[in-house]
DSSP file (Angstrom, degrees, kcal/mol; ACC not computed):
  #  RESIDUE AA STRUCTURE BP1 BP2  ACC     N-H-->O    O-->H-N    N-H-->O    O-->H-N    TCO  KAPPA ALPHA  PHI   PSI    X-CA   Y-CA   Z-CA
    1    1 A M              0   0    0      0, 0.0    19,-2.4     0, 0.0     2,-0.3   0.000 360.0 360.0 360.0 132.2 -112.0   54.0  190.6
    2    2 A W  E     -A   19   0A   0     17,-0.3     2,-0.3    47,-0.1    17,-0.2  -0.895 360.0-164.5-141.8 168.3 -113.7   51.2  188.8
    3    3 A K  E     -A   18   0A   0     15,-1.4    15,-2.4    -2,-0.3     2,-0.4  -0.989  13.4-135.0-157.1 156.0 -113.5   49.3  185.5
    4    4 A I  E     -A   17   0A   0     -2,-0.3     2,-0.5    13,-0.2    13,-0.2  -0.964  10.8-167.8-117.4 126.6 -115.5   46.9  183.4
    5    5 A L  E     -A   16   0A   0     11,-2.4    11,-3.1    -2,-0.4     2,-0.4  -0.967  13.6-152.8-112.8 132.5 -114.1   43.9  181.7
    6    6 A K  E     +A   15   0A   0     -2,-0.5     2,-0.3     9,-0.2     9,-0.2  -0.858  22.8 158.1-110.9 131.8 -116.4   42.2  179.0
    7    7 A R  E     -A   14   0A   0      7,-1.6     7,-3.4    -2,-0.4     2,-0.3  -0.989  33.9-119.2-145.4 154.3 -116.3   38.6  178.1
    8    8 A T  E     -A   13   0A   0     -2,-0.3     2,-0.3     5,-0.2     5,-0.2  -0.747  17.7-174.4 -91.7 146.5 -118.7   36.1  176.5
    9    9 A D  E >   -A   12   0A   0      3,-2.6     3,-1.2    -2,-0.3     2,-0.4  -0.779  63.4 -64.6-134.0  83.6 -120.0   33.1  178.1
   10   10 A G  T 3  S-     0   0    0     -2,-0.3    -1,-0.1     1,-0.2     0, 0.0  -0.592 121.4  -8.8  67.8-125.2 -122.0   31.1  175.6
   11   11 A D  T 3  S+     0   0    0     -2,-0.4    30,-1.0    -3,-0.1     2,-0.3   0.247 125.7  78.6 -94.0  15.4 -124.9   33.1  174.7
   12   12 A R  E <   -Ab   9  41A   0     -3,-1.2    -3,-2.6    28,-0.2     2,-0.5  -0.856  68.2-134.5-120.6 156.4 -124.3   35.8  177.4
   13   13 A V  E     -Ab   8  42A   0     28,-3.0    30,-2.5    -2,-0.3     2,-0.6  -0.948  21.0-153.9-108.4 128.8 -122.1   38.7  177.9
   14   14 A V  E     -Ab   7  43A   0     -7,-3.4    -7,-1.6    -2,-0.5     2,-0.8  -0.908   2.7-160.5-105.8 113.8 -120.5   38.9  181.3
   15   15 A L  E     -Ab   6  44A   0     28,-2.6    30,-2.6    -2,-0.6     2,-0.6  -0.860   7.0-157.2 -96.6 110.7 -119.6   42.3  182.6
   16   16 A N  E     -Ab   5  45A   0    -11,-3.1   -11,-2.4    -2,-0.8     2,-0.5  -0.823  10.7-161.1 -94.7 122.4 -117.0   41.9  185.4
   17   17 A I  E     +A    4   0A   0     28,-2.4    31,-0.6    -2,-0.6     2,-0.3  -0.901  13.2 178.5-107.8 122.5 -117.2   45.0  187.5
   18   18 A S  E     +Ab   3  48A   0    -15,-2.4   -15,-1.4    -2,-0.5     2,-0.3  -0.888  36.6  15.4-128.4 158.4 -114.2   45.9  189.7
   19   19 A G  E    S-Ab   2  49A   0     29,-2.6    31,-3.3    -2,-0.3    32,-1.3  -0.651 103.3 -20.5  96.7-147.8 -113.2   48.5  192.1
   20   20 A R  E     - b   0  51A   0    -19,-2.4     2,-0.6    -2,-0.3    32,-0.2  -0.947  57.3-165.3-109.3 118.6 -115.4   51.2  193.7
   21   21 A L  E     + b   0  52A   0     30,-2.6    32,-0.6    -2,-0.5     2,-0.2  -0.927  11.6 174.2-115.9 119.2 -118.6   52.0  192.0
   22   22 A A    >   -     0   0    0     -2,-0.6     3,-1.8    30,-0.2     4,-0.2  -0.681  47.0 -92.9-118.3 167.3 -120.6   55.2  192.9
   23   23 A A  G >  S+     0   0    0      1,-0.3     3,-2.2    -2,-0.2     4,-0.5   0.852 118.1  63.6 -49.9 -45.4 -123.7   56.9  191.5
   24   24 A E  G 3  S+     0   0    0      1,-0.3    -1,-0.3     2,-0.1     4,-0.2   0.628 101.6  51.4 -65.3 -10.4 -121.8   59.1  189.1
   25   25 A E  G <> S+     0   0    0     -3,-1.8     4,-1.8     1,-0.1    -1,-0.3   0.370  83.2  90.3 -97.5   3.4 -120.5   56.1  187.2
   26   26 A L  H <> S+     0   0    0     -3,-2.2     4,-3.3     1,-0.2     5,-0.3   0.888  79.7  60.0 -67.5 -37.3 -123.9   54.5  186.7
   27   27 A V  H  > S+     0   0    0     -4,-0.5     4,-2.9     1,-0.2    -1,-0.2   0.943 107.1  46.7 -52.9 -50.6 -124.4   56.3  183.4
   28   28 A A  H  > S+     0   0    0     -4,-0.2     4,-2.3     1,-0.2    -1,-0.2   0.900 112.3  49.9 -58.8 -45.1 -121.3   54.7  182.0
   29   29 A L  H  X S+     0   0    0     -4,-1.8     4,-1.9     2,-0.2    -1,-0.2   0.895 109.2  52.1 -56.1 -47.4 -122.4   51.3  183.3
   30   30 A Q  H  X S+     0   0    0     -4,-3.3     4,-2.8     1,-0.2    -2,-0.2   0.907 109.3  50.7 -60.8 -45.0 -125.9   51.7  181.8
   31   31 A Q  H  X S+     0   0    0     -4,-2.9     4,-1.6    -5,-0.3    -1,-0.2   0.910 108.3  50.3 -61.9 -40.0 -124.3   52.5  178.5
   32   32 A A  H  X S+     0   0    0     -4,-2.3     4,-0.5     1,-0.2    -1,-0.2   0.879 115.5  45.6 -65.0 -32.6 -122.1   49.4  178.5
   33   33 A M  H >X S+     0   0    0     -4,-1.9     4,-1.9     1,-0.2     3,-0.7   0.889 110.4  49.3 -75.0 -36.9 -125.0   47.4  179.3
   34   34 A S  H 3X S+     0   0    0     -4,-2.8     4,-0.7     1,-0.2    -1,-0.2   0.753 105.4  59.7 -74.5 -23.0 -127.4   48.8  176.8
   35   35 A S  H 3< S+     0   0    0     -4,-1.6    -1,-0.2    -5,-0.2    -2,-0.2   0.675 114.2  38.3 -76.3 -15.8 -124.8   48.4  174.0
   36   36 A E  H XX S+     0   0    0     -3,-0.7     4,-2.3    -4,-0.5     3,-1.2   0.683 100.0  74.6-103.4 -28.6 -124.8   44.7  174.7
   37   37 A T  H 3< S+     0   0    0     -4,-1.9    -2,-0.1     1,-0.2    -3,-0.1   0.788  87.2  61.2 -55.7 -35.1 -128.5   44.1  175.4
   38   38 A A  T 3< S+     0   0    0     -4,-0.7    -1,-0.2     1,-0.2    -2,-0.1   0.785 117.6  30.4 -66.4 -24.6 -129.6   44.4  171.8
   39   39 A R  T <4 S+     0   0    0     -3,-1.2     2,-0.3     1,-0.3    -2,-0.2   0.857 126.1   0.4-101.7 -38.5 -127.4   41.4  171.0
   40   40 A Q  S  < S-     0   0    0     -4,-2.3    -1,-0.3   -27,-0.0   -28,-0.2  -0.934  75.7 -88.9-150.6 160.3 -127.2   39.1  174.0
   41   41 A K  E     -b   12   0A   0    -30,-1.0   -28,-3.0    -2,-0.3     2,-0.4  -0.458  45.1-133.7 -74.7 154.6 -128.3   38.7  177.6
   42   42 A I  E     -b   13   0A   0    -30,-0.2    27,-0.8    -2,-0.1     2,-0.4  -0.884  19.3-172.8-117.5 143.7 -126.1   40.2  180.2
   43   43 A E  E     -bc  14  69A   0    -30,-2.5   -28,-2.6    -2,-0.4     2,-0.6  -0.992  17.2-140.5-124.5 139.6 -124.8   39.0  183.5
   44   44 A L  E     -bc  15  70A   0     25,-2.7    27,-2.8    -2,-0.4     2,-0.7  -0.879   7.1-159.1-103.3 124.0 -122.9   41.1  186.0
   45   45 A D  E     +bc  16  71A   0    -30,-2.6   -28,-2.4    -2,-0.6     3,-0.3  -0.864  14.3 174.6-100.3 111.9 -120.0   39.6  187.8
   46   46 A L  E >   +     0   0A   0     25,-2.7     3,-2.4    -2,-0.7    26,-0.2   0.304  41.4 116.4-102.5  10.1 -119.4   41.6  191.0
   47   47 A G  E 3  S+     0   0A   0      1,-0.3    -1,-0.2    24,-0.1   -29,-0.1   0.672  82.6  40.5 -55.1 -24.2 -116.7   39.4  192.5
   48   48 A D  E 3  S+b   18   0A   0    -31,-0.6   -29,-2.6    -3,-0.3     2,-0.6   0.132  85.2 115.7-106.4  12.2 -114.1   42.2  192.3
   49   49 A L  E <   +b   19   0A   0     -3,-2.4   -29,-0.2   -31,-0.3     3,-0.1  -0.760  36.2 176.0 -92.1 126.7 -116.4   45.0  193.4
   50   50 A K  E     +     0   0A   0    -31,-3.3     2,-0.4    -2,-0.6   -30,-0.2   0.826  58.9  16.1-100.8 -34.8 -115.2   46.5  196.7
   51   51 A L  E     +b   20   0A   0    -32,-1.3   -30,-2.6   -29,-0.0    -1,-0.3  -0.999  57.0 169.5-149.6 137.5 -117.4   49.4  197.5
   52   52 A V  E     -b   21   0A   0     -2,-0.4     2,-0.2   -32,-0.2   -30,-0.2  -0.858  21.4-132.4-134.0 174.1 -120.8   50.8  196.3
   53   53 A D     >  -     0   0    0    -32,-0.6     4,-1.8    -2,-0.3     3,-0.2  -0.699  37.6 -90.0-121.9 179.7 -123.2   53.4  197.4
   54   54 A Q  H  > S+     0   0    0     -2,-0.2     4,-2.6     1,-0.2     5,-0.2   0.886 123.1  52.5 -61.4 -44.2 -127.0   53.5  197.9
   55   55 A Q  H  > S+     0   0    0      1,-0.2     4,-2.5     2,-0.2    -1,-0.2   0.899 108.7  51.1 -63.9 -38.2 -127.8   54.5  194.3
   56   56 A V  H  > S+     0   0    0      2,-0.2     4,-2.6    -3,-0.2    -1,-0.2   0.897 109.5  51.0 -61.8 -40.1 -125.7   51.6  192.9
   57   57 A V  H  X S+     0   0    0     -4,-1.8     4,-2.7     2,-0.2    -2,-0.2   0.920 109.5  49.7 -52.9 -48.9 -127.6   49.2  195.2
   58   58 A N  H  X S+     0   0    0     -4,-2.6     4,-1.6     1,-0.2    -2,-0.2   0.912 112.3  48.1 -67.3 -40.8 -130.9   50.5  194.0
   59   59 A F  H  X S+     0   0    0     -4,-2.5     4,-2.8     2,-0.2     5,-0.2   0.918 111.4  50.0 -61.3 -45.5 -129.7   50.1  190.4
   60   60 A L  H  X S+     0   0    0     -4,-2.6     4,-2.6     1,-0.2    -2,-0.2   0.912 110.0  50.6 -62.6 -39.2 -128.5   46.6  191.0
   61   61 A A  H  X S+     0   0    0     -4,-2.7     4,-2.2     2,-0.2    -1,-0.2   0.858 111.6  47.6 -61.6 -38.7 -131.8   45.7  192.6
   62   62 A C  H  X S+     0   0    0     -4,-1.6     4,-1.2    -5,-0.2    -2,-0.2   0.876 110.7  51.3 -71.4 -42.2 -133.6   47.0  189.7
   63   63 A C  H ><>S+     0   0    0     -4,-2.8     5,-2.1     2,-0.2     3,-0.7   0.954 112.1  47.0 -61.7 -48.9 -131.4   45.1  187.2
   64   64 A E  H ><5S+     0   0    0     -4,-2.6     3,-1.7     1,-0.3    -2,-0.2   0.926 109.6  54.4 -65.7 -40.9 -131.9   41.9  189.1
   65   65 A A  H 3<5S+     0   0    0     -4,-2.2    -1,-0.3     1,-0.3    -2,-0.2   0.765 107.2  50.8 -64.4 -20.0 -135.7   42.5  189.2
   66   66 A S  T <<5S-     0   0    0     -4,-1.2    -1,-0.3    -3,-0.7    -2,-0.2   0.320 131.5 -89.6 -96.7   9.0 -135.8   42.9  185.4
   67   67 A G  T < 5S+     0   0    0     -3,-1.7     2,-0.4     1,-0.3    -3,-0.2   0.425  77.0 140.8 106.5  -2.8 -134.0   39.7  184.9
   68   68 A T      < -     0   0    0     -5,-2.1    -1,-0.3    -6,-0.2     2,-0.3  -0.658  48.2-131.2 -77.0 125.9 -130.2   40.5  184.8
   69   69 A R  E     -c   43   0A   0    -27,-0.8   -25,-2.7    -2,-0.4     2,-0.6  -0.588  13.9-151.7 -82.0 138.3 -128.3   37.8  186.6
   70   70 A I  E     -c   44   0A   0     -2,-0.3     3,-0.3   -27,-0.2     2,-0.2  -0.951  13.3-164.1-111.8 117.3 -125.8   38.9  189.2
   71   71 A R  E     +c   45   0A   0    -27,-2.8   -25,-2.7    -2,-0.6   -24,-0.1  -0.650  63.7   2.5 -97.1 151.4 -122.8   36.6  189.8
   72   72 A N  S    S-     0   0    0     -2,-0.2    -1,-0.2   -27,-0.2   -27,-0.0   0.817  76.8-177.1  46.7  46.9 -120.3   36.5  192.6
   73   73 A C        -     0   0    0     -3,-0.3    -1,-0.2   -27,-0.1   -26,-0.1  -0.638  30.7-113.3 -72.7 123.2 -122.0   39.3  194.6
   74   74 A P    >>  -     0   0    0      0, 0.0     4,-2.6     0, 0.0     3,-0.9  -0.327  28.6-116.2 -60.6 141.4 -120.1   40.2  197.8
   75   75 A L  H 3> S+     0   0    0      1,-0.3     4,-2.9     2,-0.2     5,-0.3   0.853 112.8  53.4 -49.6 -47.7 -122.2   39.3  200.8
   76   76 A Y  H 3> S+     0   0    0      1,-0.2     4,-1.7     2,-0.2    -1,-0.3   0.847 112.3  46.3 -65.6 -34.7 -122.6   42.8  202.1
   77   77 A I  H <> S+     0   0    0     -3,-0.9     4,-3.2     2,-0.2    -1,-0.2   0.947 111.1  51.7 -64.7 -52.8 -124.0   43.9  198.7
   78   78 A R  H  X S+     0   0    0     -4,-2.6     4,-2.5     1,-0.2    -2,-0.2   0.933 111.4  46.5 -54.9 -48.5 -126.2   41.0  198.4
   79   79 A E  H  X S+     0   0    0     -4,-2.9     4,-2.4    -5,-0.2    -1,-0.2   0.923 113.1  49.9 -59.5 -42.1 -127.8   41.7  201.9
   80   80 A W  H  X S+     0   0    0     -4,-1.7     4,-2.5    -5,-0.3    -2,-0.2   0.963 110.2  49.9 -63.0 -49.8 -128.1   45.4  201.0
   81   81 A I  H  X S+     0   0    0     -4,-3.2     4,-2.3     1,-0.2    -2,-0.2   0.909 112.7  48.7 -51.9 -45.3 -129.9   44.5  197.6
   82   82 A T  H  X S+     0   0    0     -4,-2.5     4,-2.2     1,-0.2    -1,-0.2   0.880 109.5  50.4 -70.2 -38.9 -132.2   42.2  199.5
   83   83 A R  H  X S+     0   0    0     -4,-2.4     4,-2.3     1,-0.2    -1,-0.2   0.908 112.7  48.5 -61.6 -44.7 -133.0   44.8  202.2
   84   84 A E  H  X S+     0   0    0     -4,-2.5     4,-1.5     2,-0.2    -2,-0.2   0.899 111.0  48.3 -67.0 -39.2 -133.8   47.3  199.4
   85   85 A R  H  X S+     0   0    0     -4,-2.3     4,-1.1     1,-0.2    -1,-0.2   0.902 114.1  46.9 -67.0 -40.4 -136.0   44.9  197.4
   86   86 A V  H  < S+     0   0    0     -4,-2.2    -2,-0.2     1,-0.2    -1,-0.2   0.870 109.7  54.3 -70.9 -31.4 -137.9   44.0  200.6
   87   87 A G  H  < S+     0   0    0     -4,-2.3    -1,-0.2     1,-0.2    -2,-0.2   0.804 107.0  51.2 -67.0 -29.7 -138.2   47.7  201.5
   88   88 A Q  H  < S+     0   0    0     -4,-1.5    -1,-0.2     1,-0.3    -2,-0.2   0.711 112.9  46.7 -84.1 -17.9 -139.8   48.4  198.1
   89   89 A N     <        0   0    0     -4,-1.1    -1,-0.3    -5,-0.2    -4,-0.0  -0.709 360.0 360.0-119.7  81.6 -142.4   45.6  198.5
   90   90 A P              0   0    0      0, 0.0    -1,-0.1     0, 0.0    -3,-0.1   0.543 360.0 360.0 -75.9 360.0 -143.8   46.1  202.0
């Protein structure tokens, strides 16, 4: 189970993601992000995210590589994203 809380922070929209996020929920997250992208820059706040799977980590790595800022990322997720990015650029 997961949820998104949206708030504005100046000229940015911050999406606070909490709970457990798996690959099957990525479409809903992408839709939430794309509905805001046309108007403002997006940041993802992962401080309340508890559990993710490999596809979510790949998605987060791609988001970050394309310029989306990730705030409050739990250490294990940050390390996993870093390993994925290093693995994609040998």
